[in-house]
N, C-alpha and C positions, 0 to 999 in steps of 0.2 A: 404315414405320413399325413393323412387327412386329419387324423385326432390331433396332432401336433399343431398343424395350422389352426384348429379350433380351439385348440388351448390357447392362442394369443388373445382372444377375445372373451372377455368375461361374459358368462352367460346370462347373467342376472342383470344385466347393462343394455340398453339401446346400443346397436354398432354405431360408430362414428359414421360409416359410410353405409347407408341403408340401401343402395341400389348402384348397381355398374352395370354400361353396356360394353359389350364387345363385337365388334363385325368379326372377328377371329372364331368366337364362339356362335355369334349368329343371333343373340339374344340378351335378354336382361338377366343380370346374375345377383339374387338378394343374399347369398350367402357369401361372408367376408373372407373366408377361406378361401374360396374359389374365383376372388377377385384379382385375377394374375394376367401378365403378359407375357408372350414367349420371348425368351432371351436373345433369340435371334432377329427380333424387331430391330430395324436400323435406328430406331429411335433411342432404343437401349445402349448400344455399342457404338452407334457413330452420331448419336445426338441429331439424327435426320427426323426432325418433327416439330410440328407447330401447335399450340394450343391457345385457349381463351377461357373465360369464366362469365357467368352470369349469376346474380344474385337472387335468391329467393327469399322473399318478404311478405310475411303474413299471406302465403299461399298464392302469392303473384311473382311471375319471374319478370325481374326488372331488366329493361334494355337487351333482350335478348336477340332482337335483330340486328342492333349496331354492332354487338360482340360478334354476331354470326358472321357478319359482313367483314368485320376485320381479319377474322378467322381466317376466311376464305382467300382474302387479299394476303395474308402471311403465308398461306398454304402455295399460293402461285409464286412468291418470291423464293420461296423453298423447292420449286418446281416438285410440288407434291400433288397428284390429282387425288380427289375425292370419290371413293367408292361408291357415293351416291349423291344424286342431285341436291341442291340445297334444301330443297322442299322436303326431302326424305330426312337431313340431316335434322332439319327444324322439328317434324314429328316425332323422330327418334328422341331427342333432348326433352321433347312436354312428355312423351309417353314414359321417359324414365323417370321423370320428377314425380308423375302420377304414382308410377309402382313404388317410389321412395316414402310415399306418405309424409316427406319432410315439407315443413310449412315455413321454416327459418334456415337458411344457410346457402351454400354455395352450389353450383352447377359447372364442372370443369369438365373440358373436352378437348380431345387430341386428335391429330390427323398426323399419320405417320407414312415412311415410305413403306412399310409393313415388314413381316417377317420373310425370311427367304434364305439367309446365310450370314457370315462374319466378315463378308468383304467390305471394301470401302464403297464400292458402286451400287446404288440400289439396282442395277439392273437383273440380278438375280432374285427380286423380290416380285411374286407373281402378282401382287395386287396391292395397293395401298390399304391401311388401317386405321378405323376411326373408333376410338374409346371414348367413354364417358362416366363421370363418377358424381351423385349427390354426397355432399358431406353436410352432416348434420351440425352445423355449429350456430352459436348465439353470437349477436354482435349489435352495439347500440351505437348511437350517436356520442362522438369523441368529444370530450368536454375539457379534459386535462391536457394541458402543454408538454411536449416533449424536447428532448435535446439531441442535436443532431453534430455531426462532424461533416468536414470536407473530407471526401475519399481520396486516398493515395491508390487505389486499385485503377487502373485505366479502364476507361470506359470503353463500349462497343464502338466500333464502327456505323457510320450512320446504314449500311446494308443491313446490318444485322441488328443495331438498334430500333431501326424503324419496323419491324416486324417481330412478332411475340413468337419466338422461337423457343425451343429448349434448352438451348445452350446458354445457361445461367449461372456458370462459374463466376465470372465476375461480380454479378450480383449477390451471390452467396457470399464471396470474399469480402465484398463491401459491406454487406451487412455484419458480418463477423467482426469486422475490424471496429464498426462502431460500438458493437456489443462489448468489445475488448476496452474500449475506451469510456464506458460508461454510459453511451449514449444509445439512444433509439435506433436509429438508422443514420444514414450519411447523403451528402449532396455531391453528386458528379457535376464537374466543371470541363467543359469541352478544351479541344486544343488551342483554341481561338481566347480563350479566358472567360467565355459565358457560361451563365449558370444552363445546366442541361434537365436533370431529373435526380430522383431518389433511386435506390435499388430495386424498386417494383412500383413507384408509384410517381406521379407528377408533383412539380411544385409549384406554388405561386405565391403571389407577394401583393400586400397594399402598401401603395406609398404614403408619404406624408401628405401628398396632395389629394389622397383619397382615390386613388386610380387602383382597379385589379389588372395586374399584370402577369402574365403567365408566357413562359419562354416559348419560341417558336417550336414546330413540331418537326420540322425538317431533318433534325438529327436524332431525334428521340422518338419513343413510342407514342402515337396518337391516342392518349388516353381517352375512352369512352366517357368517363366520369369527368375529366377534365373539360371536354368540350361541351358536355352537358352543364357544367358549371359556366360555362362562356355564354350558353345561351340563356340562363336562368337570371345571371347577375344583373342585367339592363335592368330588371324590376327593382333592385336597389338604385340605380342610378333615377329611374322614373321617380322614387321615392324621395331624391334628392340626398342619400345617404352615401352614395359613389359617385364620383365626377365621371369616371368613364372606366371602359373593359377593353383590354387590348392586348395582343400579344407581341414582344418584342425581345430583342437581345438585352440580357440583363448581364453587367459586369458583376463580379464577385462584390466589390466596393458598393456598387447601388444597391446589390442585393441585401447585404448586411446592414446596410442604413435604411432598409424599409422599416415602415412602421410595425406591419405583422406579416407573419409568414405561415404557411399552411404546406402539408402534403395534401393530395388529392387523389383517391382511389377507390375502387369499388365498394370495400367493405367499411370503409371510414366513414362516411365517404370524404370528410374533412378531419385532417388531425393537425390541430394548432401545434407550432414551433415556438419554443420563446428562448431558446438559447441554441445559438451555432459557433462551435469553436469556443467555448466558454464564456462568449461573451453574449448579452442580452438582445432580442431582437426588441425594437422598440422600447418599452418601458419593463419589458421581461416578463409580462403577464399575458394571459390568451385574450386577443383582442375582439371588442365588439363585432367589427365588421366580419371578422373571421367566422365568428358564431352564427351571425346573420346569414352569411354566405351556408354555413352548413345547415342552417334551419331550410334554406329554400330546398337545398338537395335532398334533405331528409324528408321532407314533405314530398317532394317529388317522388321520392323511393315507396312511401306507404301510401299516398294518395293521388299521386300524378295522374297524367291524362291516359288513356287506353294505348297511344302508339308507345307509351315507355312501359307499361305495364301490362302484362299477359296474365289472366286470371288459369292458374292451372287447374283441369277440369278432374280434381279428384273423385273417385267411385266412392 
């Protein structure tokens, strides 16, 4: 059995997942064949779990603390108690990154109701579980524009949309729907007709008056990268390139009439959108202000201040 598991991985190549942590095993796992979780974990068969992600850039963890804070807020909404205090979770994540030797990639982590049984209630789970994995992947600043569509898949209600839980079936179906239509991804519109978000990213717009506008976060996930963008964007206001930065409700008509449009997310950090439902956004090319905002975020990721970037103490 173990031989078959090892056969999945090319022995001549560096594994895409160089390290995993499991509170069930009580330590760090370096063998990809052993990176497993119990089938009776309630995250597996009931979707009772939350997760979050931090980016590893040039040997630094970017915005680990803000992501970890959101992670614990999501866990509270899901009524999952952590098996460890926040400080221990943070230490485990840093130690895992050290063990992985990964200098560029993502660090993903989950809190679950834990293993115990196959019933609906987590009452039979003795303790919650914490898992984390380092994914060795390359990413770079996005400079090419993409096509999007309006999703016909119903979006999550605010209770579930505002927490980062593992119930991602609507997100997956929304992404697949876009791909079926030759688009990169989709845009959700809420029941009131206002722009919400993408399937796993936030969305933002530049108006013809040079205002950066992002939808309110009351019905969607409060994206860490989107919020960081709102903190950095006033630099362009100071330079006279942007008029203002704000959050607001946007109708589909207003959004489609924007001068520029973009997805905002951790590994992007900004992805220009040039076509929506087969119609161009602005002049149908990647916008100058979109790229200026992308430059601000990318610079923050690779050379930003210490609160945003934590140097990994590799041995």
